[in-house]
C-alpha positions as MATLAB code, in Angstrom:
seq = 'MEYPIAVALAEAVAALPVGSGWWYEPKFDGDRGVVWRRDTVRIQTRAGRDATEQWYDIAAAAMDLPPDTVLDGELVIWRDGRLDFAAVRSRASARGRRLADLIQRRPATFAAFDCLMLHGRDLRGRPYLDRRAALLEVLESLGPPLQAVPATDDVDVAHVWYETLPAQGIEGIVAKAETSTYRPTRAWKKIRNRMNCS';
ca = [
       0.000    0.000    0.000;
       1.447    3.335   -1.078;
       1.247    6.562    0.925;
      -0.973    8.545    0.623;
      -4.232    6.755   -0.141;
      -7.556    8.095   -1.375;
     -10.016    7.658    1.483;
     -13.505    6.184    1.415;
     -16.320    8.707    1.725;
     -19.988    8.786    2.684;
     -22.997   10.008    0.740;
     -25.452   12.217    2.636;
     -28.918   10.658    2.833;
     -32.214   11.709    4.390;
     -32.724    8.489    6.362;
     -30.664    5.537    7.475;
     -30.726    2.518    5.176;
     -32.376   -0.454    6.858;
     -32.419   -4.183    6.316;
     -30.117   -7.122    6.691;
     -26.426   -6.424    6.273;
     -26.222   -2.791    7.397;
     -23.956   -1.645   10.221;
     -24.065    1.755   11.907;
     -21.396    3.906   13.573;
     -21.566    7.296   15.292;
     -20.053   10.042   13.121;
     -17.452   11.855   15.218;
     -16.846   15.576   14.629;
     -13.134   16.060   14.024;
     -10.495   15.875   11.285;
     -10.186   12.779    9.130;
      -6.894   11.010    9.680;
      -5.171    7.914    8.336;
      -2.567    6.566   10.750;
       0.341    4.831    9.002;
       2.497    2.710   11.331;
       5.573    1.665    9.410;
       9.093    2.125   10.851;
       7.719    5.321   12.332;
       4.223    6.837   12.262;
       2.769    9.278    9.743;
      -0.687   10.796    9.884;
      -2.353   11.561    6.584;
      -5.211   14.030    6.140;
      -8.264   13.370    3.978;
      -6.599   15.431    1.225;
      -3.396   13.359    1.444;
      -1.213   15.836    3.340;
       1.122   14.888    6.176;
      -0.284   16.125    9.519;
       1.984   14.174   11.845;
       3.368   17.305   13.523;
      -0.099   18.615   14.435;
      -1.125   15.266   15.914;
       2.160   14.256   17.489;
       0.435   12.819   20.588;
      -1.543   10.406   18.410;
       1.559    9.560   16.376;
       3.461    8.739   19.573;
       0.650    6.483   20.824;
       0.418    4.782   17.422;
       3.992    3.503   17.794;
       2.355    0.779   19.931;
       0.540   -0.548   16.847;
       2.091   -3.521   15.053;
       4.440   -2.469   12.236;
       2.817   -2.207    8.803;
      -0.607   -1.266   10.128;
      -2.827    1.439    8.610;
      -5.974    2.715   10.345;
      -8.598    5.187    9.152;
     -10.542    7.333   11.572;
     -11.267   10.720   13.034;
      -8.890   12.917   15.039;
     -10.964   14.429   17.836;
     -10.563   16.420   21.026;
     -12.838   15.974   24.027;
     -13.525   18.925   26.316;
     -15.927   18.790   29.263;
     -17.477   15.563   27.989;
     -18.153   16.889   24.496;
     -16.275   16.859   21.194;
     -14.660   20.252   20.588;
     -14.299   20.878   16.860;
     -12.916   24.386   17.434;
     -10.042   22.814   19.393;
      -9.413   20.422   16.495;
      -9.227   23.347   14.055;
      -6.884   25.246   16.385;
      -4.597   22.226   16.625;
      -4.603   21.662   12.864;
      -3.431   25.214   12.124;
      -1.009   25.728   15.035;
       2.786   25.613   14.841;
       5.774   25.789   17.159;
       5.280   26.732   20.789;
       1.533   27.274   20.393;
       1.115   23.782   18.963;
       3.135   22.245   21.807;
       0.938   24.103   24.304;
      -2.281   22.876   22.647;
      -1.029   19.279   22.588;
      -0.260   19.543   26.297;
      -3.514   21.257   27.296;
      -5.930   19.522   24.912;
      -4.726   16.015   24.065;
      -6.374   14.276   21.133;
      -8.086   10.928   20.644;
      -8.083    8.850   17.473;
     -11.568    7.428   16.884;
     -10.668    4.576   14.521;
     -13.342    3.164   12.249;
     -11.433    1.053    9.728;
      -8.342   -1.139    9.437;
      -6.847   -0.875    5.956;
      -3.675   -2.856    6.550;
      -2.559   -5.202    9.310;
       0.885   -6.852    9.527;
       1.530   -5.688    5.951;
      -1.613   -7.308    4.527;
      -3.810   -4.939    2.499;
      -7.372   -5.370    3.776;
      -9.130   -2.842    1.548;
     -10.543   -5.588   -0.662;
     -11.977   -7.462    2.321;
     -15.581   -6.980    3.526;
     -16.385   -4.405    6.202;
     -16.952   -7.107    8.840;
     -13.470   -8.570    8.262;
     -11.882   -5.128    8.510;
     -13.928   -4.369   11.639;
     -12.702   -7.598   13.264;
      -9.099   -6.661   12.412;
      -9.620   -3.186   13.877;
     -10.929   -4.581   17.160;
      -8.110   -7.124   17.273;
      -5.341   -4.584   16.777;
      -6.773   -2.108   19.311;
      -7.820   -4.679   21.943;
      -4.653   -4.455   24.020;
      -4.338   -0.691   23.633;
      -6.466    2.038   25.096;
      -6.933    5.756   24.842;
      -6.017    7.710   22.872;
      -6.471    4.999   20.195;
     -10.018    3.662   20.289;
     -12.449    1.969   17.924;
     -15.736    3.745   17.306;
     -18.803    1.798   18.460;
     -20.722   -0.144   15.813;
     -24.053   -1.966   15.754;
     -26.191   -3.854   13.270;
     -29.332   -2.903   15.225;
     -31.041    0.051   13.539;
     -32.989    0.791   16.738;
     -29.715    1.299   18.594;
     -28.519    3.530   15.746;
     -31.661    5.654   16.095;
     -31.049    5.996   19.848;
     -27.492    7.136   19.105;
     -28.829    9.609   16.541;
     -31.237   11.123   19.060;
     -29.046   11.121   22.169;
     -25.396   11.552   21.139;
     -25.536   15.097   19.708;
     -25.183   16.282   23.315;
     -21.635   14.861   23.171;
     -20.933   16.486   19.798;
     -21.598   13.442   17.621;
     -22.593   14.682   14.135;
     -24.826   11.821   13.096;
     -24.634    8.198   11.960;
     -22.691    6.465    9.176;
     -24.106    3.268    7.663;
     -21.901    0.666    5.992;
     -22.866   -2.536    4.197;
     -21.257   -5.521    5.889;
     -20.002   -6.898    2.571;
     -18.614   -3.579    1.288;
     -14.944   -3.206    0.442;
     -12.938   -0.074    1.168;
     -12.752    2.143   -1.905;
     -12.520    5.898   -2.583;
     -16.179    6.329   -3.492;
     -19.258    7.441   -1.576;
     -20.422    3.903   -0.824;
     -21.095    4.646    2.845;
     -24.271    6.504    3.824;
     -24.424    9.269    6.427;
     -27.234   11.115    8.119;
     -26.360   14.283    9.987;
     -28.289   15.211   13.087;
     -30.435   18.319   12.647;
     -29.026   19.672   15.922;
     -25.547   19.761   14.355;
     -26.572   21.359   11.054;
     -26.064   25.095   10.732;
];
């Protein structure tokens, strides 16, 4: 797998898809990040830029991942029990002493939602459920700040998340077909919570 990759995206929809084979995840409000653990760690933005310096705390934690692992997810900052997108934006644009201060005062979390490579094996052609199992396996022995996002195949649970999690800054829900591969198209579906829409 060559750095950088084109990331998978989600299509905005008016309602969650339902039926057998759909899985649902909370949509965290942060910056998209792909964590590359090779000899060292690099963090790639959605656009393919290197953002390792801005997210040095996540890069340091990701050294505990097995070599030749690549994870996709969201770089987020929690503040007073809620996701703070303004803090994410401040971190992303800061440099030098100001950046070091923000990293110290407002540490980040990586909300991982996909495993693209594990032990050098490219998993992008594998179904979502296989990649999800690999993600849980690789993060099982670790803890914050590297965490897997919750996922459920119960649409009723997804609706509860949609109604109750905006208080924590969750943007909405992303739906993924359990057989879907990882590709740079809008195959995923997302519904944004009306409380988070401006």
